[in-house]
MARBAZA-79366 format. One record per residue (C-alpha): residue number from 1; x, y, z. Coordinates in steps of 0.02 Angstrom, whole numbers. Layout:
BEGIN
<r zami="NUM" X="X" Y="Y" Z="Z"/>
...
# end
This chain:
BEGIN
<r zami="1" X="-4" Y="11" Z="-5"/>
<r zami="2" X="51" Y="171" Z="-38"/>
<r zami="3" X="58" Y="323" Z="73"/>
<r zami="4" X="-120" Y="385" Z="-11"/>
<r zami="5" X="-184" Y="217" Z="16"/>
<r zami="6" X="-136" Y="196" Z="205"/>
<r zami="7" X="-197" Y="383" Z="261"/>
<r zami="8" X="-348" Y="347" Z="190"/>
<r zami="9" X="-383" Y="184" Z="280"/>
<r zami="10" X="-311" Y="248" Z="436"/>
<r zami="11" X="-427" Y="409" Z="421"/>
<r zami="12" X="-580" Y="309" Z="406"/>
<r zami="13" X="-523" Y="197" Z="551"/>
<r zami="14" X="-508" Y="337" Z="677"/>
<r zami="15" X="-667" Y="421" Z="607"/>
<r zami="16" X="-777" Y="250" Z="636"/>
<r zami="17" X="-703" Y="236" Z="813"/>
<r zami="18" X="-744" Y="419" Z="848"/>
<r zami="19" X="-916" Y="391" Z="820"/>
<r zami="20" X="-929" Y="222" Z="903"/>
<r zami="21" X="-885" Y="285" Z="1058"/>
<r zami="22" X="-992" Y="459" Z="1031"/>
<r zami="23" X="-1153" Y="342" Z="1005"/>
<r zami="24" X="-1092" Y="235" Z="1144"/>
<r zami="25" X="-1082" Y="383" Z="1260"/>
<r zami="26" X="-1248" Y="449" Z="1206"/>
<r zami="27" X="-1331" Y="293" Z="1233"/>
<r zami="28" X="-1270" Y="299" Z="1430"/>
<r zami="29" X="-1346" Y="464" Z="1438"/>
<r zami="30" X="-1518" Y="494" Z="1432"/>
<r zami="31" X="-1533" Y="642" Z="1496"/>
<r zami="32" X="-1485" Y="749" Z="1334"/>
<r zami="33" X="-1629" Y="765" Z="1261"/>
<r zami="34" X="-1601" Y="644" Z="1109"/>
<r zami="35" X="-1734" Y="513" Z="1059"/>
<r zami="36" X="-1665" Y="349" Z="1091"/>
<r zami="37" X="-1740" Y="273" Z="921"/>
<r zami="38" X="-1627" Y="402" Z="830"/>
<r zami="39" X="-1475" Y="347" Z="925"/>
<r zami="40" X="-1520" Y="155" Z="889"/>
<r zami="41" X="-1539" Y="195" Z="697"/>
<r zami="42" X="-1367" Y="275" Z="709"/>
<r zami="43" X="-1285" Y="118" Z="801"/>
<r zami="44" X="-1354" Y="7" Z="670"/>
<r zami="45" X="-1282" Y="111" Z="527"/>
<r zami="46" X="-1119" Y="112" Z="622"/>
<r zami="47" X="-1091" Y="-73" Z="659"/>
<r zami="48" X="-1143" Y="-85" Z="452"/>
<r zami="49" X="-1023" Y="25" Z="416"/>
<r zami="50" X="-881" Y="-74" Z="501"/>
<r zami="51" X="-942" Y="-232" Z="421"/>
<r zami="52" X="-935" Y="-143" Z="238"/>
<r zami="53" X="-747" Y="-67" Z="306"/>
<r zami="54" X="-701" Y="-236" Z="348"/>
<r zami="55" X="-738" Y="-321" Z="183"/>
<r zami="56" X="-641" Y="-166" Z="105"/>
<r zami="57" X="-469" Y="-179" Z="205"/>
<r zami="58" X="-492" Y="-345" Z="144"/>
<r zami="59" X="-510" Y="-304" Z="-32"/>
<r zami="60" X="-359" Y="-204" Z="-22"/>
<r zami="61" X="-265" Y="-339" Z="45"/>
<r zami="62" X="-329" Y="-488" Z="-77"/>
<r zami="63" X="-331" Y="-374" Z="-229"/>
<r zami="64" X="-427" Y="-361" Z="-397"/>
<r zami="65" X="-494" Y="-524" Z="-418"/>
<r zami="66" X="-554" Y="-556" Z="-239"/>
<r zami="67" X="-659" Y="-406" Z="-242"/>
<r zami="68" X="-740" Y="-451" Z="-409"/>
<r zami="69" X="-781" Y="-618" Z="-300"/>
<r zami="70" X="-835" Y="-531" Z="-165"/>
<r zami="71" X="-964" Y="-404" Z="-254"/>
<r zami="72" X="-1014" Y="-575" Z="-354"/>
<r zami="73" X="-1068" Y="-651" Z="-190"/>
<r zami="74" X="-1159" Y="-500" Z="-134"/>
<r zami="75" X="-1250" Y="-504" Z="-290"/>
<r zami="76" X="-1301" Y="-677" Z="-275"/>
<r zami="77" X="-1374" Y="-651" Z="-98"/>
<r zami="78" X="-1463" Y="-483" Z="-136"/>
<r zami="79" X="-1536" Y="-562" Z="-311"/>
<r zami="80" X="-1607" Y="-711" Z="-186"/>
<r zami="81" X="-1656" Y="-609" Z="-72"/>
<r zami="82" X="-1782" Y="-511" Z="-217"/>
<r zami="83" X="-1839" Y="-666" Z="-288"/>
<r zami="84" X="-1874" Y="-734" Z="-117"/>
<r zami="85" X="-1988" Y="-575" Z="-86"/>
<r zami="86" X="-2061" Y="-573" Z="-217"/>
<r zami="87" X="-2181" Y="-726" Z="-283"/>
<r zami="88" X="-2142" Y="-829" Z="-430"/>
<r zami="89" X="-2244" Y="-1000" Z="-518"/>
<r zami="90" X="-2156" Y="-1176" Z="-551"/>
<r zami="91" X="-2134" Y="-1133" Z="-729"/>
<r zami="92" X="-2011" Y="-984" Z="-680"/>
<r zami="93" X="-1886" Y="-1107" Z="-593"/>
<r zami="94" X="-1787" Y="-1150" Z="-755"/>
<r zami="95" X="-1789" Y="-991" Z="-802"/>
<r zami="96" X="-1732" Y="-913" Z="-624"/>
<r zami="97" X="-1593" Y="-1075" Z="-646"/>
<r zami="98" X="-1514" Y="-997" Z="-793"/>
<r zami="99" X="-1516" Y="-819" Z="-719"/>
<r zami="100" X="-1424" Y="-870" Z="-552"/>
<r zami="101" X="-1308" Y="-1015" Z="-610"/>
<r zami="102" X="-1274" Y="-940" Z="-791"/>
<r zami="103" X="-1314" Y="-756" Z="-809"/>
<r zami="104" X="-1236" Y="-683" Z="-651"/>
<r zami="105" X="-1077" Y="-777" Z="-638"/>
<r zami="106" X="-1057" Y="-716" Z="-818"/>
<r zami="107" X="-1081" Y="-558" Z="-800"/>
<r zami="108" X="-949" Y="-530" Z="-650"/>
<r zami="109" X="-819" Y="-626" Z="-739"/>
<r zami="110" X="-822" Y="-506" Z="-887"/>
<r zami="111" X="-796" Y="-378" Z="-775"/>
<r zami="112" X="-646" Y="-467" Z="-693"/>
<r zami="113" X="-546" Y="-525" Z="-849"/>
<r zami="114" X="-403" Y="-423" Z="-883"/>
<r zami="115" X="-418" Y="-306" Z="-1031"/>
<r zami="116" X="-248" Y="-321" Z="-1112"/>
<r zami="117" X="-280" Y="-511" Z="-1115"/>
<r zami="118" X="-448" Y="-504" Z="-1170"/>
<r zami="119" X="-384" Y="-385" Z="-1311"/>
<r zami="120" X="-274" Y="-495" Z="-1376"/>
<r zami="121" X="-406" Y="-624" Z="-1415"/>
<r zami="122" X="-554" Y="-512" Z="-1472"/>
<r zami="123" X="-574" Y="-358" Z="-1551"/>
<r zami="124" X="-709" Y="-278" Z="-1425"/>
<r zami="125" X="-660" Y="-206" Z="-1273"/>
<r zami="126" X="-716" Y="-310" Z="-1119"/>
<r zami="127" X="-812" Y="-154" Z="-1045"/>
<r zami="128" X="-923" Y="-149" Z="-1195"/>
<r zami="129" X="-972" Y="-334" Z="-1179"/>
<r zami="130" X="-1026" Y="-334" Z="-988"/>
<r zami="131" X="-1115" Y="-165" Z="-1025"/>
<r zami="132" X="-1227" Y="-247" Z="-1149"/>
<r zami="133" X="-1249" Y="-424" Z="-1106"/>
<r zami="134" X="-1399" Y="-418" Z="-978"/>
<r zami="135" X="-1506" Y="-273" Z="-1061"/>
<r zami="136" X="-1460" Y="-334" Z="-1247"/>
<r zami="137" X="-1451" Y="-520" Z="-1227"/>
<r zami="138" X="-1541" Y="-570" Z="-1064"/>
<r zami="139" X="-1676" Y="-460" Z="-1062"/>
<r zami="140" X="-1722" Y="-558" Z="-1233"/>
<r zami="141" X="-1689" Y="-734" Z="-1190"/>
<r zami="142" X="-1761" Y="-711" Z="-1012"/>
<r zami="143" X="-1948" Y="-686" Z="-1081"/>
<r zami="144" X="-1920" Y="-831" Z="-1207"/>
<r zami="145" X="-1874" Y="-947" Z="-1082"/>
<r zami="146" X="-2024" Y="-916" Z="-976"/>
<r zami="147" X="-2139" Y="-921" Z="-1115"/>
<r zami="148" X="-2063" Y="-1110" Z="-1174"/>
<r zami="149" X="-2118" Y="-1169" Z="-1013"/>
<r zami="150" X="-2316" Y="-1149" Z="-1076"/>
<r zami="151" X="-2380" Y="-1040" Z="-913"/>
<r zami="152" X="-2459" Y="-880" Z="-984"/>
<r zami="153" X="-2529" Y="-849" Z="-833"/>
<r zami="154" X="-2475" Y="-662" Z="-769"/>
<r zami="155" X="-2338" Y="-668" Z="-902"/>
<r zami="156" X="-2274" Y="-480" Z="-913"/>
<r zami="157" X="-2280" Y="-465" Z="-729"/>
<r zami="158" X="-2161" Y="-622" Z="-704"/>
<r zami="159" X="-2056" Y="-558" Z="-844"/>
<r zami="160" X="-2046" Y="-373" Z="-781"/>
<r zami="161" X="-2012" Y="-450" Z="-601"/>
<r zami="162" X="-1863" Y="-545" Z="-645"/>
<r zami="163" X="-1801" Y="-432" Z="-765"/>
<r zami="164" X="-1803" Y="-281" Z="-630"/>
<r zami="165" X="-1707" Y="-390" Z="-492"/>
<r zami="166" X="-1557" Y="-451" Z="-638"/>
<r zami="167" X="-1547" Y="-251" Z="-680"/>
<r zami="168" X="-1527" Y="-198" Z="-499"/>
<r zami="169" X="-1452" Y="-329" Z="-401"/>
<r zami="170" X="-1335" Y="-404" Z="-540"/>
<r zami="171" X="-1317" Y="-262" Z="-683"/>
<r zami="172" X="-1317" Y="-114" Z="-604"/>
<r zami="173" X="-1188" Y="-158" Z="-444"/>
<r zami="174" X="-1080" Y="-237" Z="-580"/>
<r zami="175" X="-1009" Y="-65" Z="-618"/>
<r zami="176" X="-922" Y="-49" Z="-439"/>
<r zami="177" X="-824" Y="-178" Z="-477"/>
<r zami="178" X="-786" Y="-124" Z="-643"/>
<r zami="179" X="-701" Y="4" Z="-583"/>
<r zami="180" X="-550" Y="-104" Z="-545"/>
<r zami="181" X="-519" Y="-111" Z="-731"/>
<r zami="182" X="-522" Y="60" Z="-780"/>
<r zami="183" X="-375" Y="139" Z="-856"/>
<r zami="184" X="-332" Y="298" Z="-758"/>
<r zami="185" X="-194" Y="414" Z="-765"/>
<r zami="186" X="-38" Y="377" Z="-664"/>
<r zami="187" X="-33" Y="410" Z="-481"/>
<r zami="188" X="-35" Y="586" Z="-419"/>
<r zami="189" X="-22" Y="658" Z="-575"/>
<r zami="190" X="-169" Y="798" Z="-626"/>
<r zami="191" X="-65" Y="898" Z="-757"/>
<r zami="192" X="-53" Y="870" Z="-943"/>
<r zami="193" X="6" Y="719" Z="-1013"/>
<r zami="194" X="165" Y="823" Z="-1080"/>
<r zami="195" X="219" Y="853" Z="-899"/>
<r zami="196" X="226" Y="673" Z="-881"/>
<r zami="197" X="346" Y="633" Z="-1026"/>
<r zami="198" X="444" Y="782" Z="-979"/>
<r zami="199" X="493" Y="724" Z="-805"/>
<r zami="200" X="517" Y="539" Z="-856"/>
<r zami="201" X="656" Y="603" Z="-996"/>
<r zami="202" X="836" Y="617" Z="-974"/>
<r zami="203" X="889" Y="780" Z="-895"/>
<r zami="204" X="1004" Y="841" Z="-1014"/>
<r zami="205" X="888" Y="784" Z="-1147"/>
<r zami="206" X="746" Y="898" Z="-1069"/>
<r zami="207" X="890" Y="1048" Z="-1054"/>
<r zami="208" X="925" Y="1015" Z="-1251"/>
<r zami="209" X="743" Y="1015" Z="-1299"/>
<r zami="210" X="690" Y="1164" Z="-1204"/>
<r zami="211" X="855" Y="1261" Z="-1268"/>
<r zami="212" X="786" Y="1210" Z="-1453"/>
<r zami="213" X="634" Y="1236" Z="-1436"/>
<r zami="214" X="673" Y="1422" Z="-1375"/>
<r zami="215" X="754" Y="1434" Z="-1564"/>
<r zami="216" X="610" Y="1373" Z="-1656"/>
<r zami="217" X="551" Y="1550" Z="-1678"/>
<r zami="218" X="717" Y="1605" Z="-1762"/>
<r zami="219" X="734" Y="1440" Z="-1886"/>
<r zami="220" X="562" Y="1414" Z="-1955"/>
<r zami="221" X="624" Y="1451" Z="-2105"/>
<r zami="222" X="775" Y="1363" Z="-2109"/>
<r zami="223" X="724" Y="1187" Z="-2174"/>
<r zami="224" X="878" Y="1123" Z="-2147"/>
<r zami="225" X="880" Y="1165" Z="-1948"/>
<r zami="226" X="693" Y="1100" Z="-1945"/>
<r zami="227" X="767" Y="922" Z="-1996"/>
<r zami="228" X="901" Y="913" Z="-1881"/>
<r zami="229" X="753" Y="955" Z="-1737"/>
<r zami="230" X="645" Y="809" Z="-1805"/>
<r zami="231" X="740" Y="674" Z="-1696"/>
<r zami="232" X="727" Y="778" Z="-1540"/>
<r zami="233" X="539" Y="777" Z="-1554"/>
<r zami="234" X="430" Y="716" Z="-1412"/>
<r zami="235" X="335" Y="523" Z="-1460"/>
<r zami="236" X="186" Y="504" Z="-1357"/>
<r zami="237" X="190" Y="365" Z="-1236"/>
<r zami="238" X="61" Y="237" Z="-1233"/>
<r zami="239" X="-70" Y="231" Z="-1109"/>
<r zami="240" X="-15" Y="194" Z="-924"/>
<r zami="241" X="-113" Y="61" Z="-850"/>
<r zami="242" X="-144" Y="95" Z="-646"/>
<r zami="243" X="-105" Y="-11" Z="-503"/>
<r zami="244" X="-230" Y="-87" Z="-419"/>
<r zami="245" X="-210" Y="15" Z="-269"/>
<r zami="246" X="-281" Y="153" Z="-347"/>
<r zami="247" X="-420" Y="77" Z="-414"/>
<r zami="248" X="-454" Y="10" Z="-243"/>
<r zami="249" X="-455" Y="191" Z="-175"/>
<r zami="250" X="-578" Y="253" Z="-318"/>
<r zami="251" X="-697" Y="104" Z="-267"/>
<r zami="252" X="-673" Y="146" Z="-87"/>
<r zami="253" X="-715" Y="327" Z="-128"/>
<r zami="254" X="-869" Y="283" Z="-214"/>
<r zami="255" X="-942" Y="166" Z="-73"/>
<r zami="256" X="-877" Y="291" Z="54"/>
<r zami="257" X="-980" Y="430" Z="-45"/>
<r zami="258" X="-1145" Y="329" Z="-52"/>
<r zami="259" X="-1138" Y="272" Z="110"/>
<r zami="260" X="-1105" Y="430" Z="188"/>
<r zami="261" X="-1243" Y="535" Z="89"/>
<r zami="262" X="-1377" Y="398" Z="188"/>
<r zami="263" X="-1342" Y="476" Z="335"/>
<r zami="264" X="-1313" Y="648" Z="276"/>
<r zami="265" X="-1490" Y="617" Z="207"/>
<r zami="266" X="-1539" Y="555" Z="371"/>
<r zami="267" X="-1484" Y="705" Z="490"/>
<r zami="268" X="-1529" Y="854" Z="387"/>
<r zami="269" X="-1718" Y="764" Z="379"/>
<r zami="270" X="-1703" Y="763" Z="563"/>
<r zami="271" X="-1628" Y="927" Z="605"/>
<r zami="272" X="-1704" Y="1047" Z="480"/>
<r zami="273" X="-1855" Y="1138" Z="557"/>
<r zami="274" X="-1978" Y="1142" Z="398"/>
<r zami="275" X="-1998" Y="955" Z="345"/>
<r zami="276" X="-2083" Y="910" Z="157"/>
<r zami="277" X="-2094" Y="717" Z="144"/>
<r zami="278" X="-2049" Y="636" Z="-35"/>
<r zami="279" X="-2178" Y="492" Z="-21"/>
<r zami="280" X="-2270" Y="490" Z="141"/>
<r zami="281" X="-2330" Y="303" Z="102"/>
<r zami="282" X="-2162" Y="234" Z="55"/>
<r zami="283" X="-2052" Y="317" Z="178"/>
<r zami="284" X="-2103" Y="446" Z="294"/>
<r zami="285" X="-1924" Y="501" Z="349"/>
<r zami="286" X="-1869" Y="553" Z="174"/>
<r zami="287" X="-1881" Y="735" Z="152"/>
<r zami="288" X="-1817" Y="851" Z="6"/>
<r zami="289" X="-1734" Y="945" Z="138"/>
<r zami="290" X="-1640" Y="791" Z="168"/>
<r zami="291" X="-1613" Y="748" Z="-11"/>
<r zami="292" X="-1545" Y="908" Z="-58"/>
<r zami="293" X="-1451" Y="940" Z="104"/>
<r zami="294" X="-1376" Y="778" Z="111"/>
<r zami="295" X="-1316" Y="778" Z="-85"/>
<r zami="296" X="-1233" Y="954" Z="-50"/>
<r zami="297" X="-1132" Y="870" Z="110"/>
<r zami="298" X="-1082" Y="736" Z="7"/>
<r zami="299" X="-1022" Y="851" Z="-104"/>
<r zami="300" X="-910" Y="928" Z="23"/>
<r zami="301" X="-863" Y="756" Z="85"/>
<r zami="302" X="-799" Y="710" Z="-101"/>
<r zami="303" X="-709" Y="874" Z="-129"/>
<r zami="304" X="-628" Y="848" Z="45"/>
<r zami="305" X="-566" Y="647" Z="-21"/>
<r zami="306" X="-529" Y="714" Z="-186"/>
<r zami="307" X="-336" Y="713" Z="-179"/>
<r zami="308" X="-356" Y="508" Z="-151"/>
<r zami="309" X="-435" Y="490" Z="-328"/>
<r zami="310" X="-373" Y="500" Z="-495"/>
<r zami="311" X="-528" Y="640" Z="-545"/>
<r zami="312" X="-417" Y="791" Z="-628"/>
<r zami="313" X="-517" Y="930" Z="-565"/>
<r zami="314" X="-582" Y="974" Z="-385"/>
<r zami="315" X="-773" Y="1002" Z="-458"/>
<r zami="316" X="-787" Y="859" Z="-542"/>
<r zami="317" X="-782" Y="782" Z="-381"/>
<r zami="318" X="-907" Y="881" Z="-307"/>
<r zami="319" X="-1016" Y="839" Z="-450"/>
<r zami="320" X="-993" Y="656" Z="-451"/>
<r zami="321" X="-1034" Y="679" Z="-240"/>
<r zami="322" X="-1208" Y="761" Z="-285"/>
<r zami="323" X="-1247" Y="643" Z="-407"/>
<r zami="324" X="-1212" Y="498" Z="-314"/>
<r zami="325" X="-1310" Y="556" Z="-174"/>
<r zami="326" X="-1454" Y="601" Z="-290"/>
<r zami="327" X="-1467" Y="418" Z="-361"/>
<r zami="328" X="-1428" Y="344" Z="-184"/>
<r zami="329" X="-1580" Y="420" Z="-134"/>
<r zami="330" X="-1669" Y="371" Z="-287"/>
<r zami="331" X="-1626" Y="196" Z="-259"/>
<r zami="332" X="-1675" Y="191" Z="-63"/>
<r zami="333" X="-1854" Y="252" Z="-121"/>
<r zami="334" X="-1844" Y="131" Z="-249"/>
<r zami="335" X="-1835" Y="-37" Z="-157"/>
<r zami="336" X="-1928" Y="38" Z="-18"/>
<r zami="337" X="-2074" Y="94" Z="-138"/>
<r zami="338" X="-2071" Y="-121" Z="-173"/>
<r zami="339" X="-2055" Y="-183" Z="-9"/>
<r zami="340" X="-2226" Y="-73" Z="20"/>
<r zami="341" X="-2302" Y="-167" Z="-114"/>
<r zami="342" X="-2242" Y="-332" Z="-39"/>
<r zami="343" X="-2298" Y="-278" Z="149"/>
<r zami="344" X="-2129" Y="-318" Z="213"/>
<r zami="345" X="-2018" Y="-209" Z="318"/>
<r zami="346" X="-1854" Y="-278" Z="254"/>
<r zami="347" X="-1781" Y="-385" Z="140"/>
<r zami="348" X="-1696" Y="-500" Z="249"/>
<r zami="349" X="-1611" Y="-533" Z="429"/>
<r zami="350" X="-1429" Y="-538" Z="379"/>
<r zami="351" X="-1377" Y="-359" Z="428"/>
<r zami="352" X="-1411" Y="-313" Z="615"/>
<r zami="353" X="-1516" Y="-129" Z="591"/>
<r zami="354" X="-1544" Y="-159" Z="399"/>
<r zami="355" X="-1572" Y="-338" Z="401"/>
<r zami="356" X="-1562" Y="-389" Z="228"/>
<r zami="357" X="-1403" Y="-354" Z="121"/>
<r zami="358" X="-1520" Y="-282" Z="-18"/>
<r zami="359" X="-1577" Y="-164" Z="107"/>
<r zami="360" X="-1396" Y="-108" Z="122"/>
<r zami="361" X="-1331" Y="-91" Z="-43"/>
<r zami="362" X="-1498" Y="-14" Z="-136"/>
<r zami="363" X="-1407" Y="136" Z="-141"/>
<r zami="364" X="-1251" Y="65" Z="-218"/>
<r zami="365" X="-1347" Y="6" Z="-354"/>
<r zami="366" X="-1422" Y="135" Z="-409"/>
<r zami="367" X="-1253" Y="239" Z="-389"/>
<r zami="368" X="-1130" Y="122" Z="-479"/>
<r zami="369" X="-1178" Y="148" Z="-661"/>
<r zami="370" X="-1192" Y="340" Z="-635"/>
<r zami="371" X="-1043" Y="338" Z="-549"/>
<r zami="372" X="-923" Y="234" Z="-672"/>
<r zami="373" X="-986" Y="327" Z="-836"/>
<r zami="374" X="-966" Y="506" Z="-766"/>
<r zami="375" X="-790" Y="438" Z="-708"/>
<r zami="376" X="-760" Y="378" Z="-882"/>
<r zami="377" X="-821" Y="567" Z="-958"/>
<r zami="378" X="-702" Y="646" Z="-817"/>
<r zami="379" X="-554" Y="578" Z="-878"/>
<r zami="380" X="-562" Y="574" Z="-1059"/>
<r zami="381" X="-634" Y="751" Z="-1093"/>
# end
């Protein structure tokens, strides 16, 4: 681990430890005027944060492949919770076997594949394959498989239900570990690419180029002088693939923003004097003040952590924080609507306080594709 990674992990460890101690003190003191339900909500969220922090640290230590496998396991469990919550018919079971044991593993295998190795065999980049596998091909084969079963009762409802689960729990979530395969600029360099080439040259060659570059204005009309300078021109260097450490920090940055935005939105919803609930029948604790206050605060956090990312400009980090927070809110509200439709409170009982895996990663699922594409846009613009 380089010093960027060490500073990030130590900062997160100290922050979690401090917040855990503060919540512990607040639980012991009942005379401070804070609702005990609010304290217990934060306590459960902090426990989930510790679990996620431990998983991300394990990802740093184990590397790229293990991280993708970890997300694949989370995706499998979340899809299982979703399908268990929504009723299926016996005719759908063969299609579900295909979804769980072929489509989902293939999606994450395409995410984990080495782009250099993949490019030597095929003429298309792997990110193009994993980004169209499910919405283009799986979504066409899936309804055909259900139709072959011969059961047409509530056909559209059954197809749509499985497609939504595959889209959210598998396809969208796979964009998070896909950050590990991105080609990022070299560590710690935010200047123009020419600066990278200049620094890597021999010092005497740099001096010669500078001197001869200053003479260009006087020698533009001399073809022989220009011919002598031709061998000294810069040759563009090939793209530099980043190390796993920088990619993992980008993944850590994304997960941290999403989880922090949930807390910020809850805080703003509880602390503001005016409360305009977004959808009372779906989630009475989600207010417009909390949504935009949390998004603004998440933007500030993104700018504060900008130094650990390959993002060129600080305002791009602010945009990422704001958009990720809004998409996280959209994911949380959408999955809450599904739970209300099914008449349940939680998707499962694996994580204390949030009960199900899908209850914990709903924001990640909706924010991951947008974050991935914004990062690609900022780095290639």
